[in-house]
C-alpha positions in Angstrom: 17.2 -3.4 -66.3 18.7 -6.8 -67.1 21.2 -8.0 -64.4 24.6 -8.6 -65.9 27.9 -10.0 -64.8 26.6 -12.3 -62.2 28.2 -15.4 -63.7 31.3 -16.1 -65.7 30.7 -16.5 -69.4 31.1 -20.0 -71.0 33.9 -18.7 -73.3 35.8 -16.8 -70.6 38.7 -19.4 -70.6 39.1 -19.2 -74.4 39.0 -15.4 -74.3 41.6 -15.3 -71.5 43.9 -17.6 -73.4 43.6 -15.5 -76.5 44.4 -12.3 -74.6 47.4 -14.0 -72.9 48.6 -15.1 -76.3 48.5 -11.5 -77.5 50.5 -10.3 -74.5 52.9 -13.2 -74.7 53.6 -12.9 -78.4 55.1 -9.4 -78.0 53.8 -8.5 -81.5 55.1 -5.1 -82.6 57.8 -4.9 -79.9 61.2 -4.1 -81.4 63.3 -6.6 -79.5 67.0 -5.7 -79.4 67.9 -9.4 -79.8 66.5 -12.9 -79.9 67.6 -13.3 -76.3 65.6 -10.2 -75.3 62.5 -11.6 -76.9 62.9 -14.9 -75.1 63.4 -13.1 -71.8 60.2 -11.2 -72.4 58.2 -14.3 -73.0 59.8 -16.1 -70.0 58.8 -13.2 -67.7 55.2 -13.1 -69.1 55.0 -16.9 -68.6 56.0 -16.6 -65.0 53.1 -14.2 -64.4 50.7 -16.3 -66.5 51.4 -19.5 -64.6 51.1 -17.7 -61.3 47.7 -16.1 -62.3 46.0 -19.2 -63.7 46.8 -21.5 -60.8 47.1 -24.5 -63.2 50.8 -25.1 -62.9 53.6 -23.9 -60.6 55.9 -21.3 -62.3 59.6 -21.9 -62.6 60.1 -19.2 -60.0 58.3 -16.4 -58.2 58.0 -13.3 -60.4 59.3 -10.1 -58.8 57.2 -7.0 -59.9 57.5 -4.1 -57.4 55.4 -1.0 -57.7 58.0 1.6 -58.7 55.9 4.6 -57.6 58.1 7.7 -57.7 61.3 5.8 -56.9 62.8 6.0 -60.4 62.5 9.7 -60.3 64.3 10.0 -57.0 66.9 7.4 -58.1 67.7 9.4 -61.2 68.2 12.5 -59.2 65.6 14.6 -60.8 62.7 16.5 -59.2 59.0 15.6 -59.5 58.7 18.9 -61.3 61.2 17.8 -63.9 59.4 14.5 -64.3 56.0 16.2 -64.9 57.3 18.9 -67.3 60.3 17.3 -69.0 59.2 14.1 -70.7 62.8 13.1 -71.6 63.8 13.4 -68.0 60.9 11.2 -67.0 61.6 8.5 -69.5 65.4 8.5 -68.8 64.6 7.9 -65.2 62.4 4.9 -66.0 65.0 3.5 -68.4 67.7 3.7 -65.7 65.5 2.0 -63.1 64.6 -0.9 -65.3 68.2 -1.5 -66.5 69.8 -1.1 -63.1 67.3 -3.2 -61.1 65.8 -5.6 -63.8 62.4 -6.3 -62.3 60.4 -9.0 -64.0 57.8 -6.4 -65.0 57.6 -2.6 -64.7 54.9 0.0 -64.4 54.9 2.6 -67.2 55.0 6.1 -65.9 51.5 7.0 -66.9 50.6 8.1 -63.4 53.2 10.9 -63.8 50.7 13.2 -65.5 52.0 16.0 -67.8 52.1 19.2 -65.7 51.4 21.5 -68.7 48.1 19.7 -69.4 47.0 20.3 -65.8 48.1 24.0 -66.1 46.2 24.5 -69.3 42.9 23.2 -67.9 43.4 24.6 -64.4 42.8 21.2 -62.7 41.3 21.6 -59.3 41.4 18.0 -58.0 45.2 17.9 -57.3 48.1 20.1 -56.3 51.3 19.3 -58.1 54.9 20.4 -58.1 55.1 24.1 -58.8 51.4 24.4 -58.5 50.5 24.1 -54.8 53.4 22.0 -53.6 57.1 22.4 -53.8 58.9 21.2 -57.0 60.5 18.4 -55.1 57.3 17.0 -53.7 54.8 14.5 -55.1 51.3 15.6 -56.2 48.5 15.6 -53.7 44.8 15.1 -54.0 42.5 17.9 -52.8 39.4 16.2 -51.5 36.1 18.0 -51.8 32.4 17.6 -52.3 32.4 17.9 -56.1 28.9 16.4 -56.4 26.2 17.4 -54.0 24.0 15.0 -52.2 20.9 16.2 -54.0 22.6 15.5 -57.4 22.6 11.7 -57.2 19.5 11.4 -59.5 21.2 13.7 -62.1 24.2 11.3 -62.1 22.0 8.2 -62.3 19.8 9.7 -65.1 22.7 10.7 -67.3 26.3 9.9 -66.1 28.0 11.3 -69.3 25.9 14.5 -69.2 26.6 15.0 -65.5 30.3 14.6 -66.0 30.3 17.0 -69.0 27.9 19.7 -67.8 28.4 19.6 -64.0 31.5 17.8 -62.8 34.1 18.9 -65.4 33.2 22.6 -64.9 33.8 22.2 -61.2 37.2 20.4 -61.4 38.6 22.2 -64.5 38.7 25.9 -63.8 39.1 26.8 -67.5 36.2 24.6 -68.6 33.4 26.3 -66.7 31.6 27.1 -70.0 30.9 23.4 -70.5 27.9 24.1 -68.3 26.3 25.4 -71.5 26.7 22.2 -73.5 23.4 20.9 -74.8 21.8 17.6 -73.7 23.0 15.5 -76.6 20.4 12.8 -76.7 17.9 15.5 -77.3 19.3 16.1 -80.8 17.1 13.6 -82.5 15.0 15.7 -84.9 15.7 18.5 -87.4 14.4 21.4 -85.2 16.9 20.4 -82.4 20.0 20.6 -84.6 20.4 24.4 -84.7 19.4 24.9 -81.1 21.9 22.4 -80.0 24.6 24.0 -82.1 24.2 27.5 -80.6 26.5 26.9 -77.6 29.3 25.8 -79.8 29.2 29.2 -81.5 29.7 31.2 -78.4 33.1 32.7 -77.4 33.0 31.0 -74.0 32.5 27.4 -75.3 34.8 28.1 -78.2 37.5 29.1 -75.8 37.0 25.9 -73.8 37.4 23.8 -76.9 40.5 25.7 -77.9 42.0 24.9 -74.5 41.0 21.3 -74.8 42.8 21.1 -78.2 46.0 22.6 -76.5 45.7 20.1 -73.7 45.3 17.3 -76.3 48.3 18.4 -78.3 50.4 18.4 -75.1 49.1 15.0 -74.1 50.1 13.6 -77.5 53.7 14.8 -76.9 53.7 13.1 -73.5 52.2 9.8 -74.6 54.6 9.7 -77.5 57.5 9.9 -75.1 55.9 7.2 -72.9 55.4 4.9 -75.9 59.0 5.4 -77.0 60.0 4.4 -73.5 57.8 1.3 -73.6 59.3 0.2 -76.9 62.8 0.5 -75.4 62.1 -1.3 -72.1 59.9 -4.0 -73.6 62.4 -4.4 -76.4 65.1 -5.2 -73.8 62.8 -8.0 -72.5 60.7 -6.4 -69.7 56.9 -6.6 -69.9 54.7 -4.1 -68.3 52.9 -5.3 -65.1 49.5 -3.9 -66.1 47.9 -1.8 -68.8 44.6 0.1 -68.7 42.7 1.4 -65.7 39.4 1.3 -64.1 37.9 1.7 -60.6 35.4 0.1 -58.2 32.0 1.9 -58.7 31.8 2.9 -55.1 35.3 4.5 -55.3 34.3 6.4 -58.4 31.6 8.1 -56.4 33.4 8.3 -53.1 36.9 9.3 -54.2 36.3 12.3 -56.4 32.6 13.0 -56.6 31.2 12.9 -53.0 34.4 12.7 -50.9 35.2 10.3 -48.0 33.1 11.9 -45.3 30.1 12.5 -47.5 29.9 9.0 -49.0 30.3 7.3 -45.7 27.4 9.5 -44.4 25.4 8.7 -47.6 25.4 5.0 -46.6 23.0 6.1 -43.8 21.3 9.1 -45.3 21.0 8.2 -49.0 21.5 4.4 -49.2 19.1 3.8 -52.1 20.5 6.6 -54.3 24.1 5.4 -53.6 23.3 1.8 -54.5 21.6 2.9 -57.7 24.4 5.2 -58.6 27.0 2.4 -58.1 24.9 0.1 -60.4 24.6 2.9 -63.0 28.4 3.4 -63.0 29.3 -0.3 -63.3 28.9 -0.8 -67.1 30.9 2.3 -67.7 33.8 1.1 -65.5 33.7 -2.3 -67.3 34.1 -0.5 -70.7 36.9 1.7 -69.4 38.9 -1.2 -68.1 38.3 -3.4 -71.1 38.9 -0.9 -73.8 42.1 0.6 -72.3 43.7 -2.8 -71.5 42.9 -4.3 -74.9 44.2 -1.2 -76.7 47.6 -1.9 -75.1 47.5 -5.6 -76.0 47.7 -6.5 -72.3 45.6 -8.8 -70.1 45.6 -7.0 -66.7 43.7 -3.7 -66.2 44.8 -2.0 -62.9 42.1 -1.4 -60.3 43.1 0.5 -57.1 40.7 -0.2 -54.2 40.3 2.6 -51.7 37.3 2.8 -49.5 36.7 -0.9 -49.1 39.6 -1.3 -46.8 39.2 -2.4 -43.1 38.1 0.5 -41.0 36.2 2.5 -43.7 33.0 0.5 -43.2 31.6 -2.5 -41.4 31.5 -6.0 -42.9 27.7 -5.6 -43.5 28.3 -2.3 -45.3 31.1 -3.8 -47.4 28.8 -6.6 -48.5 26.0 -4.2 -49.2 27.6 -1.1 -50.8 31.1 -2.0 -52.0 31.4 -5.6 -53.0 28.3 -6.3 -55.2 29.3 -3.8 -57.9 33.0 -4.5 -57.6 32.2 -8.2 -58.2 30.2 -7.3 -61.2 33.1 -5.2 -62.5 35.4 -8.2 -61.9 33.1 -10.6 -63.8 32.5 -8.1 -66.6 36.3 -7.9 -67.2 36.8 -11.6 -66.8 34.1 -12.2 -69.5 36.2 -10.0 -71.8 39.1 -12.3 -71.3 41.0 -10.0 -69.0 42.6 -10.5 -65.5 41.6 -7.7 -63.1 44.6 -6.6 -61.1 43.0 -5.5 -57.8 45.3 -3.4 -55.6 43.8 -3.7 -52.1 45.2 -0.6 -50.4 45.4 -0.6 -46.6 44.3 -3.8 -44.9 41.8 -6.4 -46.2 41.9 -8.8 -43.3 38.2 -8.5 -42.6 37.3 -8.9 -46.3 39.2 -12.0 -47.2 36.4 -14.5 -46.9 34.0 -12.2 -48.9 36.3 -11.6 -51.8 36.8 -15.4 -52.3 33.5 -15.3 -54.3 35.3 -15.0 -57.6 36.2 -17.4 -60.5 39.3 -19.4 -59.9 42.5 -18.4 -61.8 41.0 -15.2 -63.2 42.3 -12.4 -61.0 45.3 -10.9 -59.2 44.8 -9.6 -55.6 47.7 -7.3 -54.8 47.8 -6.6 -51.1 49.3 -3.8 -49.1 49.0 -4.3 -45.3 47.0 -7.6 -45.3 48.1 -10.7 -43.5 49.6 -12.7 -46.3 49.3 -16.0 -44.5 45.6 -15.6 -44.2 45.4 -14.3 -47.7 47.1 -17.4 -49.0 44.7 -19.6 -47.0 41.6 -17.8 -48.3 41.5 -15.8 -51.5 44.9 -17.4 -52.4 43.0 -20.6 -53.1 41.0 -18.9 -55.8 43.4 -16.2 -57.1 47.0 -15.2 -57.6 48.0 -13.0 -54.7 50.7 -10.3 -54.8 52.5 -8.1 -52.4 53.5 -7.0 -49.8 57.0 -5.9 -48.9 56.4 -2.7 -46.8 57.8 0.5 -48.2 58.7 1.5 -44.6 61.1 -1.5 -44.6 62.7 -0.5 -47.9 63.1 3.1 -46.6 64.6 2.2 -43.2 66.0 -1.3 -43.0 69.2 -2.9 -44.1 69.6 -5.2 -47.2 69.8 -8.2 -44.9 66.6 -7.3 -43.1 64.9 -6.8 -46.5 66.1 -10.3 -47.6 64.8 -11.8 -44.4 61.3 -10.3 -44.9 61.3 -11.5 -48.5 62.3 -15.0 -47.5 59.4 -15.2 -45.0 57.0 -13.8 -47.5 58.0 -16.3 -50.2 57.8 -19.2 -47.7 54.2 -18.2 -46.7 52.6 -16.7 -49.8 54.7 -18.4 -52.5 54.1 -22.0 -51.4 53.0 -24.0 -54.4 52.8 -21.0 -56.8 50.1 -18.5 -57.3 52.2 -15.6 -56.0 53.9 -12.5 -57.4 56.3 -10.8 -55.0 55.7 -7.0 -55.0 55.7 -4.1 -52.7 52.7 -2.9 -50.6 52.8 0.5 -52.3 55.0 2.7 -54.5 58.6 2.6 -53.5 59.2 6.4 -53.1 61.8 7.1 -50.5 63.3 3.6 -50.7 67.1 3.0 -50.4 68.5 1.8 -53.7 70.4 -1.0 -52.0 67.2 -2.3 -50.5 65.4 -2.3 -53.8 68.2 -4.3 -55.3 68.3 -6.7 -52.4 64.6 -7.3 -52.7 64.7 -8.0 -56.4 67.9 -10.0 -56.6 67.4 -12.1 -53.5 63.7 -12.9 -54.4 64.6 -14.1 -57.9 67.2 -16.4 -56.5 65.3 -17.7 -53.5 62.0 -17.9 -55.4 63.1 -20.8 -57.6 60.7 -23.7 -57.4 62.4 -27.1 -57.2 
């Protein structure tokens, strides 16, 4: 198989500029006034200048991760947010209008509860379905792919997900086990044999439920799109759009599970490496297609099992980084700016992750030393972060301002920095969120 995504394409700069122009133009956004349109473009420009490292922005952009904070701030429950789409969107409108961040995260991580109910989703427990209505959803880790199934995944990822994985994680889609091997439908005798499962009551029932889930998802996404039109129309761009994952995390998070994939590095290293390579092109396509469909430039990539403490430096360089780097280069070659959210600490990884094209990525840090991050990867990429959520939950506004000042002095020196939180702001005090945003906008002005 031909090696791809080892080097940046010659036209990557031109593609990135074109994608930024699409985002910056605000085409199709119903701005409420000329001033709102200008404010939108100014905020996008703050982020563009920070990302590309070519010029110092006018000031530091402030783009916190809202998490579930807007829901709590609006006084509604998580159950309300997942089952009442108007309650969800009202909460986000209030958050954006009251706090005025430079960019916001659309509430697409607040999944519609009825869709999960219809499909009997097993990977999570959510409000009213395993956890209290006031609580956030929780992941239920398990071994959803067995160790001896690596080759099946490698041979046919789509078939494995459809015929094996989905029946395990969706209780009401078990009959998808009977789906035919679709590439086998390549001659006339194969057509009726492949059609047989679709005529059975079991498979028909599964497709009926998928249609119900799809109809409900359309209602949900319509509400989210109405929200986006309102918020962007008032001058606030979204911080990211589209989603993909590091290949190692695709396998480790929800296929093998944490314990199993860490053991696989010792017991099944060759299969794990091959599976990561096999998944990489799919993850590039997922990130590129979803981001471009939204007219954005930054697909969001949460990084989980590459954090300090999960594996040694040697294992990171062997198992995690090679395919993550290919994913980064693949997206860069599409003209996009991967927004990599390094959850936990990346202090031991900073030198390794410097091996990236300059001015083409955002590294958003959680618990990483931002001084060291600025000295290392910050010379190659825009860095973002990392106001601790614990500070927003427990400190005073003055203490929050003090932290933001130190952060801006260290990480914001010379540009190339976006001030954000280290995680979603659930549980934060409203006065601390306001202090973080208002102070940082004022203090973050470059002379």
